[in-house]
mmCIF file of the C-alpha atoms, coordinates in Angstrom:
data_MODEL
# 
_entry.id   MODEL 
# 
loop_
_atom_site.group_PDB 
_atom_site.id 
_atom_site.type_symbol 
_atom_site.label_atom_id 
_atom_site.label_alt_id 
_atom_site.label_comp_id 
_atom_site.label_asym_id 
_atom_site.label_entity_id 
_atom_site.label_seq_id 
_atom_site.pdbx_PDB_ins_code 
_atom_site.Cartn_x 
_atom_site.Cartn_y 
_atom_site.Cartn_z 
_atom_site.occupancy 
_atom_site.B_iso_or_equiv 
_atom_site.pdbx_formal_charge 
_atom_site.auth_seq_id 
_atom_site.auth_comp_id 
_atom_site.auth_asym_id 
_atom_site.auth_atom_id 
_atom_site.pdbx_PDB_model_num 
ATOM 1  C CA . MET A 1 1  ? 3.196   0.082   -32.649 1.00 0.00 ? 1  MET A CA 1 
ATOM 2  C CA . LEU A 1 2  ? 1.044   -3.152  -32.666 1.00 0.00 ? 2  LEU A CA 1 
ATOM 3  C CA . PRO A 1 3  ? 2.889   -6.114  -34.653 1.00 0.00 ? 3  PRO A CA 1 
ATOM 4  C CA . VAL A 1 4  ? 0.004   -6.688  -36.774 1.00 0.00 ? 4  VAL A CA 1 
ATOM 5  C CA . ASP A 1 5  ? 1.816   -9.098  -39.544 1.00 0.00 ? 5  ASP A CA 1 
ATOM 6  C CA . ALA A 1 6  ? 2.921   -11.015 -36.468 1.00 0.00 ? 6  ALA A CA 1 
ATOM 7  C CA . LEU A 1 7  ? -0.517  -11.316 -34.531 1.00 0.00 ? 7  LEU A CA 1 
ATOM 8  C CA . ILE A 1 8  ? -2.625  -12.544 -37.925 1.00 0.00 ? 8  ILE A CA 1 
ATOM 9  C CA . GLY A 1 9  ? 0.665   -14.890 -39.422 1.00 0.00 ? 9  GLY A CA 1 
ATOM 10 C CA . THR A 1 10 ? -0.142  -18.344 -39.646 1.00 0.00 ? 10 THR A CA 1 
ATOM 11 C CA . SER A 1 11 ? 3.115   -19.384 -38.789 1.00 0.00 ? 11 SER A CA 1 
ATOM 12 C CA . ALA A 1 12 ? 3.510   -19.775 -35.031 1.00 0.00 ? 12 ALA A CA 1 
ATOM 13 C CA . ASP A 1 13 ? 7.183   -20.737 -35.401 1.00 0.00 ? 13 ASP A CA 1 
ATOM 14 C CA . CYS A 1 14 ? 8.152   -18.001 -37.172 1.00 0.00 ? 14 CYS A CA 1 
ATOM 15 C CA . PRO A 1 15 ? 11.382  -16.011 -35.494 1.00 0.00 ? 15 PRO A CA 1 
ATOM 16 C CA . LEU A 1 16 ? 10.840  -12.838 -36.956 1.00 0.00 ? 16 LEU A CA 1 
ATOM 17 C CA . HIS A 1 17 ? 7.054   -12.708 -35.749 1.00 0.00 ? 17 HIS A CA 1 
ATOM 18 C CA . GLN A 1 18 ? 7.910   -14.290 -32.190 1.00 0.00 ? 18 GLN A CA 1 
ATOM 19 C CA . TYR A 1 19 ? 10.680  -11.209 -31.770 1.00 0.00 ? 19 TYR A CA 1 
ATOM 20 C CA . ASP A 1 20 ? 8.008   -8.896  -33.062 1.00 0.00 ? 20 ASP A CA 1 
ATOM 21 C CA . ILE A 1 21 ? 5.528   -10.300 -30.209 1.00 0.00 ? 21 ILE A CA 1 
ATOM 22 C CA . GLU A 1 22 ? 8.166   -10.188 -27.689 1.00 0.00 ? 22 GLU A CA 1 
ATOM 23 C CA . THR A 1 23 ? 8.787   -6.449  -28.527 1.00 0.00 ? 23 THR A CA 1 
ATOM 24 C CA . TYR A 1 24 ? 5.568   -5.379  -28.148 1.00 0.00 ? 24 TYR A CA 1 
ATOM 25 C CA . TYR A 1 25 ? 5.132   -7.597  -24.616 1.00 0.00 ? 25 TYR A CA 1 
ATOM 26 C CA . ASN A 1 26 ? 8.228   -5.692  -23.554 1.00 0.00 ? 26 ASN A CA 1 
ATOM 27 C CA . GLU A 1 27 ? 6.826   -2.345  -24.794 1.00 0.00 ? 27 GLU A CA 1 
ATOM 28 C CA . ILE A 1 28 ? 3.886   -2.659  -22.940 1.00 0.00 ? 28 ILE A CA 1 
ATOM 29 C CA . ILE A 1 29 ? 5.235   -3.807  -19.871 1.00 0.00 ? 29 ILE A CA 1 
ATOM 30 C CA . CYS A 1 30 ? 7.631   -0.880  -19.735 1.00 0.00 ? 30 CYS A CA 1 
ATOM 31 C CA . CYS A 1 31 ? 4.451   1.539   -20.342 1.00 0.00 ? 31 CYS A CA 1 
ATOM 32 C CA . LEU A 1 32 ? 2.755   0.128   -17.136 1.00 0.00 ? 32 LEU A CA 1 
ATOM 33 C CA . LEU A 1 33 ? 5.744   0.132   -15.132 1.00 0.00 ? 33 LEU A CA 1 
ATOM 34 C CA . MET A 1 34 ? 6.240   3.980   -16.039 1.00 0.00 ? 34 MET A CA 1 
ATOM 35 C CA . SER A 1 35 ? 2.456   4.759   -15.662 1.00 0.00 ? 35 SER A CA 1 
ATOM 36 C CA . SER A 1 36 ? 2.322   2.636   -12.063 1.00 0.00 ? 36 SER A CA 1 
ATOM 37 C CA . GLN A 1 37 ? 5.128   4.847   -10.935 1.00 0.00 ? 37 GLN A CA 1 
ATOM 38 C CA . GLU A 1 38 ? 3.207   8.127   -11.754 1.00 0.00 ? 38 GLU A CA 1 
ATOM 39 C CA . CYS A 1 39 ? -0.052  6.745   -10.939 1.00 0.00 ? 39 CYS A CA 1 
ATOM 40 C CA . VAL A 1 40 ? -0.134  4.487   -8.383  1.00 0.00 ? 40 VAL A CA 1 
ATOM 41 C CA . PRO A 1 41 ? 0.196   5.837   -4.648  1.00 0.00 ? 41 PRO A CA 1 
ATOM 42 C CA . SER A 1 42 ? 2.858   3.978   -2.794  1.00 0.00 ? 42 SER A CA 1 
ATOM 43 C CA . ILE A 1 43 ? 3.297   3.546   0.848   1.00 0.00 ? 43 ILE A CA 1 
ATOM 44 C CA . LYS A 1 44 ? 6.312   4.962   1.956   1.00 0.00 ? 44 LYS A CA 1 
ATOM 45 C CA . VAL A 1 45 ? 8.207   3.383   5.274   1.00 0.00 ? 45 VAL A CA 1 
ATOM 46 C CA . GLY A 1 46 ? 7.610   5.584   8.495   1.00 0.00 ? 46 GLY A CA 1 
ATOM 47 C CA . LEU A 1 47 ? 5.083   7.978   7.028   1.00 0.00 ? 47 LEU A CA 1 
ATOM 48 C CA . GLN A 1 48 ? 2.010   7.834   8.781   1.00 0.00 ? 48 GLN A CA 1 
ATOM 49 C CA . LYS A 1 49 ? -1.297  7.237   6.817   1.00 0.00 ? 49 LYS A CA 1 
ATOM 50 C CA . HIS A 1 50 ? -3.049  9.667   4.580   1.00 0.00 ? 50 HIS A CA 1 
ATOM 51 C CA . TRP A 1 51 ? -6.102  9.759   6.854   1.00 0.00 ? 51 TRP A CA 1 
ATOM 52 C CA . TRP A 1 52 ? -3.989  10.076  9.977   1.00 0.00 ? 52 TRP A CA 1 
ATOM 53 C CA . THR A 1 53 ? -4.714  13.746  12.060  1.00 0.00 ? 53 THR A CA 1 
ATOM 54 C CA . PRO A 1 54 ? -3.354  15.762  14.458  1.00 0.00 ? 54 PRO A CA 1 
ATOM 55 C CA . ASP A 1 55 ? -6.941  14.982  16.620  1.00 0.00 ? 55 ASP A CA 1 
ATOM 56 C CA . LEU A 1 56 ? -5.728  11.381  16.111  1.00 0.00 ? 56 LEU A CA 1 
ATOM 57 C CA . ASP A 1 57 ? -2.053  11.932  17.719  1.00 0.00 ? 57 ASP A CA 1 
ATOM 58 C CA . ASP A 1 58 ? -3.990  13.708  20.534  1.00 0.00 ? 58 ASP A CA 1 
ATOM 59 C CA . LEU A 1 59 ? -6.137  10.424  21.229  1.00 0.00 ? 59 LEU A CA 1 
ATOM 60 C CA . LYS A 1 60 ? -3.337  8.305   20.861  1.00 0.00 ? 60 LYS A CA 1 
ATOM 61 C CA . GLN A 1 61 ? -1.051  9.983   23.143  1.00 0.00 ? 61 GLN A CA 1 
ATOM 62 C CA . GLN A 1 62 ? -4.041  9.841   25.728  1.00 0.00 ? 62 GLN A CA 1 
ATOM 63 C CA . CYS A 1 63 ? -4.641  6.271   24.999  1.00 0.00 ? 63 CYS A CA 1 
ATOM 64 C CA . ILE A 1 64 ? -0.483  5.703   26.152  1.00 0.00 ? 64 ILE A CA 1 
ATOM 65 C CA . ASN A 1 65 ? -0.671  7.948   29.230  1.00 0.00 ? 65 ASN A CA 1 
ATOM 66 C CA . ILE A 1 66 ? -4.265  6.658   30.660  1.00 0.00 ? 66 ILE A CA 1 
ATOM 67 C CA . THR A 1 67 ? -2.715  2.915   29.602  1.00 0.00 ? 67 THR A CA 1 
ATOM 68 C CA . ALA A 1 68 ? 0.503   3.622   31.740  1.00 0.00 ? 68 ALA A CA 1 
ATOM 69 C CA . VAL A 1 69 ? -1.378  4.943   34.882  1.00 0.00 ? 69 VAL A CA 1 
ATOM 70 C CA . TRP A 1 70 ? -3.368  1.960   34.639  1.00 0.00 ? 70 TRP A CA 1 
ATOM 71 C CA . THR A 1 71 ? -0.624  -0.503  34.387  1.00 0.00 ? 71 THR A CA 1 
ATOM 72 C CA . SER A 1 72 ? 1.345   1.699   37.179  1.00 0.00 ? 72 SER A CA 1 
ATOM 73 C CA . ILE A 1 73 ? -1.481  0.531   39.439  1.00 0.00 ? 73 ILE A CA 1 
ATOM 74 C CA . GLY A 1 74 ? -1.546  -2.957  38.878  1.00 0.00 ? 74 GLY A CA 1 
ATOM 75 C CA . LYS A 1 75 ? -4.083  -3.277  35.901  1.00 0.00 ? 75 LYS A CA 1 
ATOM 76 C CA . PRO A 1 76 ? -7.224  -2.955  37.919  1.00 0.00 ? 76 PRO A CA 1 
ATOM 77 C CA . ARG A 1 77 ? -10.172 -4.480  36.148  1.00 0.00 ? 77 ARG A CA 1 
ATOM 78 C CA . SER A 1 78 ? -12.650 -2.314  37.712  1.00 0.00 ? 78 SER A CA 1 
ATOM 79 C CA . GLY A 1 79 ? -12.457 1.400   39.183  1.00 0.00 ? 79 GLY A CA 1 
ATOM 80 C CA . GLU A 1 80 ? -12.146 5.166   37.591  1.00 0.00 ? 80 GLU A CA 1 
ATOM 81 C CA . ILE A 1 81 ? -8.738  4.615   36.261  1.00 0.00 ? 81 ILE A CA 1 
ATOM 82 C CA . ASN A 1 82 ? -10.080 1.412   34.515  1.00 0.00 ? 82 ASN A CA 1 
ATOM 83 C CA . ARG A 1 83 ? -13.140 3.320   33.014  1.00 0.00 ? 83 ARG A CA 1 
ATOM 84 C CA . GLU A 1 84 ? -10.799 6.163   31.895  1.00 0.00 ? 84 GLU A CA 1 
ATOM 85 C CA . ARG A 1 85 ? -8.498  3.702   29.898  1.00 0.00 ? 85 ARG A CA 1 
ATOM 86 C CA . LEU A 1 86 ? -11.592 1.815   28.074  1.00 0.00 ? 86 LEU A CA 1 
ATOM 87 C CA . LYS A 1 87 ? -13.180 5.312   26.944  1.00 0.00 ? 87 LYS A CA 1 
ATOM 88 C CA . ALA A 1 88 ? -9.901  6.268   25.891  1.00 0.00 ? 88 ALA A CA 1 
# 
């Protein structure tokens, strides 16, 4: 509940009003924390991004494979393998 008396009070040093405002503040913080747990998406360590798809898994694996082949033949800067690596 909004501490109206504390907010319109004329004495800034009133302990009762300070307590009421502090309690109100803490209730707001509690509500914000609870709502953030329910409404704000969180990133879980070890999980893929929400936009990641099986097609991207395939493309990633193709890139890994062609890069491994390219590395095994000395990382040439021209030729068919390099073109395939760049395309991947």
